[in-house]
C-alpha positions, 0 to 999 in steps of 0.5 A: 248493583244491577245484574247484567243479562245475557241474550239467548243468542249469545249464550247459545253461541258461547255454549257451542264453542266448547264441544262438552257443552253441546249436550246443554243445547241438545237438551234444549232442542230435544225439549223444544221439538219433542224428539232427541237430537244430537249436534253433528256439526256447527256450520256457520257462526257470525256476529253483528256488532253495528251497535251495542243495542243492535248486536246479535249472534247467529249460529247454524247447526246440523243435527241428527234425530234418533230416527236418522233425520238430518235437521238444520237449526238456526239460532 
């Protein structure tokens, strides 16, 4: 039986639905930018469902670094 893969954008949006899972996304962002970040707010979330192959998810997040800087991430 072939394994069905989940796209990154869908996985991130799924993790952000539950506040307890924010730590996973925060960990990924921390590794990517080399600075610890905390998600303070999920600003916008949308899906495009025009076709099965063209489907995508979009999430905007406001995060704060340990330096107190506000950073906007778009996934």
